[in-house]
Structures are given as C-alpha cells and as structure tokens.
VOMI-765168 format. One line per field, with one value per atom (N, C-alpha, C): atom name; residue number from 1; x negated, y negated, z; residue in three letters. Coordinates in steps of 0.05 Angstrom, whole numbers. Atoms other than C-alpha are relative to their C-alpha. Example, Ala and Ser with C-alpha at 12.3 -4.5 7.8 and 13.67 -1.06 7.14 Angstrom:
BEGIN
atome: c(N	CA	C	N	CA	C)
num: c(1	1	1	2	2	2)
px: c(-18	-246	-18	16	-273	15)
py: c(24	90	-24	24	21	-22)
pz: c(0	156	0	-1	143	14)
residu: c(ALA	ALA	ALA	SER	SER	SER)
# end
This chain:
BEGIN
atome: c(N	CA	C	N	CA	C	N	CA	C	N	CA	C	N	CA	C	N	CA	C	N	CA	C	N	CA	C	N	CA	C	N	CA	C	N	CA	C	N	CA	C	N	CA	C	N	CA	C	N	CA	C	N	CA	C	N	CA	C	N	CA	C	N	CA	C	N	CA	C	N	CA	C	N	CA	C	N	CA	C	N	CA	C	N	CA	C	N	CA	C	N	CA	C	N	CA	C	N	CA	C	N	CA	C	N	CA	C	N	CA	C	N	CA	C	N	CA	C	N	CA	C	N	CA	C	N	CA	C	N	CA	C	N	CA	C	N	CA	C	N	CA	C	N	CA	C	N	CA	C	N	CA	C	N	CA	C	N	CA	C	N	CA	C	N	CA	C	N	CA	C	N	CA	C	N	CA	C	N	CA	C	N	CA	C	N	CA	C	N	CA	C	N	CA	C	N	CA	C	N	CA	C	N	CA	C	N	CA	C	N	CA	C	N	CA	C	N	CA	C	N	CA	C	N	CA	C	N	CA	C	N	CA	C	N	CA	C	N	CA	C	N	CA	C	N	CA	C	N	CA	C	N	CA	C	N	CA	C	N	CA	C	N	CA	C	N	CA	C	N	CA	C	N	CA	C	N	CA	C	N	CA	C	N	CA	C	N	CA	C	N	CA	C	N	CA	C	N	CA	C	N	CA	C	N	CA	C	N	CA	C	N	CA	C	N	CA	C	N	CA	C	N	CA	C	N	CA	C	N	CA	C	N	CA	C	N	CA	C	N	CA	C	N	CA	C	N	CA	C	N	CA	C	N	CA	C	N	CA	C	N	CA	C	N	CA	C	N	CA	C	N	CA	C	N	CA	C	N	CA	C	N	CA	C	N	CA	C	N	CA	C	N	CA	C	N	CA	C	N	CA	C	N	CA	C	N	CA	C	N	CA	C	N	CA	C)
num: c(1	1	1	2	2	2	3	3	3	4	4	4	5	5	5	6	6	6	7	7	7	8	8	8	9	9	9	10	10	10	11	11	11	12	12	12	13	13	13	14	14	14	15	15	15	16	16	16	17	17	17	18	18	18	19	19	19	20	20	20	21	21	21	22	22	22	23	23	23	24	24	24	25	25	25	26	26	26	27	27	27	28	28	28	29	29	29	30	30	30	31	31	31	32	32	32	33	33	33	34	34	34	35	35	35	36	36	36	37	37	37	38	38	38	39	39	39	40	40	40	41	41	41	42	42	42	43	43	43	44	44	44	45	45	45	46	46	46	47	47	47	48	48	48	49	49	49	50	50	50	51	51	51	52	52	52	53	53	53	54	54	54	55	55	55	56	56	56	57	57	57	58	58	58	59	59	59	60	60	60	61	61	61	62	62	62	63	63	63	64	64	64	65	65	65	66	66	66	67	67	67	68	68	68	69	69	69	70	70	70	71	71	71	72	72	72	73	73	73	74	74	74	75	75	75	76	76	76	77	77	77	78	78	78	79	79	79	80	80	80	81	81	81	82	82	82	83	83	83	84	84	84	85	85	85	86	86	86	87	87	87	88	88	88	89	89	89	90	90	90	91	91	91	92	92	92	93	93	93	94	94	94	95	95	95	96	96	96	97	97	97	98	98	98	99	99	99	100	100	100	101	101	101	102	102	102	103	103	103	104	104	104	105	105	105	106	106	106	107	107	107	108	108	108	109	109	109	110	110	110	111	111	111	112	112	112	113	113	113	114	114	114	115	115	115	116	116	116	117	117	117	118	118	118	119	119	119)
px: c(26	321	-10	12	275	-8	7	254	24	-25	326	7	-5	333	-18	20	270	7	-8	295	23	-23	361	-9	10	324	-14	15	278	19	-19	337	15	-13	371	-18	19	308	-8	10	288	18	-16	331	-17	17	271	1	1	270	26	-26	344	9	-7	345	-6	3	354	-27	25	291	-23	22	247	5	-7	284	-17	15	249	-26	24	187	-24	25	129	-21	21	62	1	-1	56	-24	25	-10	-21	22	-67	6	-5	-67	-21	21	-135	-15	19	-175	12	-12	-125	-10	8	-152	-24	24	-215	6	-7	-177	-10	9	-199	-28	27	-270	-2	0	-251	-20	20	-306	-28	26	-362	-10	14	-412	-3	3	-405	21	-21	-356	-6	7	-394	1	-1	-402	29	-28	-329	15	-12	-309	-7	9	-350	14	-14	-321	29	-28	-251	5	-2	-261	-2	5	-288	22	-21	-236	27	-25	-178	-1	3	-205	3	-1	-214	26	-25	-147	23	-22	-107	7	-8	-68	-3	7	-88	18	-15	-53	-14	11	-63	-3	3	-93	14	-12	-59	30	-29	13	12	-10	19	12	-12	43	-21	18	13	-2	2	-8	-27	27	-83	-12	12	-114	-27	27	-185	1	2	-199	-26	26	-273	-16	16	-330	-2	1	-321	20	-20	-265	28	-26	-195	21	-21	-130	27	-26	-63	21	-22	-3	23	-21	41	-6	6	7	-21	20	-43	-27	26	-102	-21	22	-169	-20	19	-218	-23	23	-286	2	-1	-292	-22	19	-329	4	-2	-342	23	-20	-295	24	-22	-253	0	-3	-226	-18	17	-263	-19	20	-328	-2	3	-344	-18	18	-400	15	-16	-352	20	-19	-301	-14	16	-355	-7	7	-378	24	-24	-307	8	-7	-294	-19	20	-359	5	-5	-344	25	-25	-273	-6	7	-301	-16	17	-354	16	-17	-302	18	-18	-257	-16	17	-315	-7	6	-333	24	-24	-261	5	-3	-259	-20	21	-324	7	-7	-294	21)
py: c(-9	669	23	-23	723	-8	9	680	2	-1	675	29	-28	751	10	-9	762	-10	12	715	16	-15	753	28	-26	820	-2	3	794	-7	8	763	25	-24	831	18	-18	867	-10	10	820	-22	21	780	-26	23	734	-18	15	712	-14	11	698	-22	21	651	-27	26	577	-13	13	556	9	-10	599	2	-3	597	-18	19	534	-7	6	540	-6	8	502	-5	6	492	-28	27	433	-16	14	413	4	-3	399	-16	14	377	-22	19	343	-9	6	346	-18	18	310	4	0	292	18	-16	333	30	-28	399	15	-13	412	10	-10	423	25	-24	479	-2	-1	499	-8	6	475	-27	26	418	-11	9	410	-20	17	373	-30	29	307	-12	10	300	-2	1	317	-23	24	263	-25	24	211	-1	0	232	-6	6	230	-29	29	158	-14	13	138	5	-8	176	-13	14	147	-29	28	77	-4	3	87	7	-7	119	-17	17	68	-23	23	11	-25	24	-60	-23	24	-127	-17	17	-169	-28	28	-237	-20	18	-266	0	-1	-241	9	-7	-215	28	-27	-146	21	-22	-83	19	-16	-54	1	0	-61	28	-27	7	-1	-2	27	13	-10	36	16	-13	53	-12	10	38	-31	29	-35	-15	12	-48	6	-3	-59	-14	12	-72	0	3	-98	11	-12	-58	-20	20	-119	-21	22	-177	8	-11	-133	-14	13	-174	21	-18	-138	-17	15	-159	17	-14	-141	1	-3	-115	19	-20	-64	26	-26	6	16	-17	40	-16	17	-19	-25	24	-81	-22	21	-128	13	-11	-108	-18	17	-133	-25	23	-177	-21	19	-208	-15	13	-223	-21	19	-257	-25	22	-299	-18	15	-319	-18	15	-340	-24	21	-380	-23	20	-416	-17	13	-432	-20	17	-459	-25	22	-502	-20	18	-531	-16	14	-548	-22	19	-583	-24	20	-621	-19	16	-644	-19	16	-668	-23	21	-708	-23	21	-748	-19)
pz: c(8	157	17	-15	183	28	-27	243	18	-15	266	8	-5	261	21	-20	301	27	-26	356	11	-9	359	10	-8	364	27	-26	419	22	-20	456	10	-9	457	16	-13	479	27	-25	535	11	-12	583	5	-4	595	-24	25	522	-5	6	520	19	-19	580	-13	13	559	6	-7	596	-18	16	552	-30	28	486	-18	16	460	14	-15	503	-18	14	473	20	-18	504	10	-12	551	-8	8	519	21	-20	567	24	-25	639	4	-5	644	-24	21	580	-22	20	535	-28	28	467	-5	3	480	2	-1	484	-24	25	413	2	-2	437	18	-16	484	23	-22	533	-10	11	488	9	-3	498	29	-28	574	8	-10	618	-2	0	622	-27	28	547	-10	9	536	13	-13	587	-14	15	550	-27	26	483	3	-5	513	2	-4	534	-27	26	466	-20	19	426	7	-8	467	-7	7	456	-30	30	381	-12	11	370	9	-12	411	-20	15	381	18	-15	402	-8	5	406	-21	21	343	9	-8	358	-19	19	296	1	1	297	27	-27	369	1	0	349	9	-8	380	-23	24	314	-13	11	305	4	-1	288	-13	11	272	-28	27	198	-3	1	204	23	-21	251	0	-1	271	-17	18	221	10	-12	249	-18	17	211	15	-12	236	-19	16	211	-4	3	221	-21	18	186	-21	19	146	0	-2	169	8	-6	171	16	-17	226	9	-10	252	30	-29	323	8	-9	363	-15	14	338	11	-12	388	10	-9	414	-16	16	381	10	-12	429	19	-18	462	24	-23	532	-5	6	504	-16	16	453	17	-18	508	16	-15	549	-16	18	490	-6	6	473	24	-24	545	5	-3	548	-20	20	483	7	-8	507	23	-23	573	-8	9	539	-16	16	490	19	-19	549	15	-13	585	-18	19	522	-5	4	513	25	-24	585	2	0	576	-17	19	519	11)
residu: c(GLY	GLY	GLY	SER	SER	SER	ALA	ALA	ALA	GLY	GLY	GLY	GLY	GLY	GLY	ALA	ALA	ALA	VAL	VAL	VAL	ALA	ALA	ALA	ILE	ILE	ILE	LEU	LEU	LEU	ALA	ALA	ALA	GLN	GLN	GLN	ALA	ALA	ALA	SER	SER	SER	PRO	PRO	PRO	TRP	TRP	TRP	PHE	PHE	PHE	SER	SER	SER	SER	SER	SER	PRO	PRO	PRO	ALA	ALA	ALA	HIS	HIS	HIS	ARG	ARG	ARG	CYS	CYS	CYS	ALA	ALA	ALA	MET	MET	MET	GLY	GLY	GLY	LYS	LYS	LYS	GLY	GLY	GLY	THR	THR	THR	LYS	LYS	LYS	LYS	LYS	LYS	VAL	VAL	VAL	GLY	GLY	GLY	ILE	ILE	ILE	CYS	CYS	CYS	GLY	GLY	GLY	LYS	LYS	LYS	TYR	TYR	TYR	GLY	GLY	GLY	THR	THR	THR	ARG	ARG	ARG	TYR	TYR	TYR	GLY	GLY	GLY	ALA	ALA	ALA	THR	THR	THR	LEU	LEU	LEU	ARG	ARG	ARG	LYS	LYS	LYS	LEU	LEU	LEU	VAL	VAL	VAL	LYS	LYS	LYS	LYS	LYS	LYS	ILE	ILE	ILE	GLU	GLU	GLU	MET	MET	MET	GLN	GLN	GLN	SER	SER	SER	LYS	LYS	LYS	ALA	ALA	ALA	THR	THR	THR	TYR	TYR	TYR	LEU	LEU	LEU	CYS	CYS	CYS	PRO	PRO	PRO	PHE	PHE	PHE	CYS	CYS	CYS	GLY	GLY	GLY	ARG	ARG	ARG	THR	THR	THR	GLY	GLY	GLY	VAL	VAL	VAL	LYS	LYS	LYS	ARG	ARG	ARG	GLU	GLU	GLU	ALA	ALA	ALA	GLY	GLY	GLY	GLY	GLY	GLY	ILE	ILE	ILE	TRP	TRP	TRP	LYS	LYS	LYS	CYS	CYS	CYS	ARG	ARG	ARG	GLY	GLY	GLY	CYS	CYS	CYS	LYS	LYS	LYS	LYS	LYS	LYS	VAL	VAL	VAL	MET	MET	MET	ALA	ALA	ALA	GLY	GLY	GLY	GLY	GLY	GLY	CYS	CYS	CYS	TRP	TRP	TRP	THR	THR	THR	LEU	LEU	LEU	ALA	ALA	ALA	THR	THR	THR	PRO	PRO	PRO	ALA	ALA	ALA	ALA	ALA	ALA	VAL	VAL	VAL	THR	THR	THR	VAL	VAL	VAL	ARG	ARG	ARG	ALA	ALA	ALA	THR	THR	THR	ILE	ILE	ILE	HIS	HIS	HIS	ARG	ARG	ARG	LEU	LEU	LEU	LYS	LYS	LYS	LYS	LYS	LYS	LEU	LEU	LEU	GLN	GLN	GLN	ALA	ALA	ALA	GLU	GLU	GLU	ALA	ALA	ALA	LYS	LYS	LYS)
# end
C-alpha cells in the first residue's frame, strides 16, 4: 500500500527512521495523568486528580460475590453486572461496594454471629 511506500522512502531518507528502535515507535501514553490525559491542561490539577480516582474506580472490574469471577463492570450509576454469571446488582455509583455498605455488612455479620453464640 501507500503507507509501506512512504515508510520505505522515509527509511532511505533518514537513518533515524530506519533504525529498529524507531520503526514501530508508538507513544508511551502518559506518565502521571493516566485516564485523565484526555482532559489535557484544562480544569486544574486537583480536579483532574479527583476525576482520575473516580474514573479508575468506575472503569475497574470487581470480584463477583455470587460466582467469584473478576468480571463485575459498571452498567450505569449504581448498577453493576457480572460478565460471568450475568447477575445484575446494585452498588455504589463509582464502586461496587461503598465504605458505608462494607461497614453495615460487617456489623450485620458480627451481630448474627453474636446471636448464634447466644443460642
């Protein structure tokens, strides 16, 4: 194709381009900003850091409490779906389990354990 011809012409013209290290040189992405690179220099560093944290949490895959597979992804705000067992569950807006929900679950578990010991 025309791209191959262009590469050949550039390789003849420049020894830099023909070296193996630079032949398939793609950008390394970002060093610090990660997922927030799309915002560039806009909105300020502090807001971008907050958005980075939220976006990384919402785009991550979580462990399914039903099947044990790491395949729970966010469908919409607070709606999470496992790609393994296809179960849909409610959770936090940005994370599957909010800190408050984790505390409540632990408290309920502890109270059930105390109640079982009392019997």
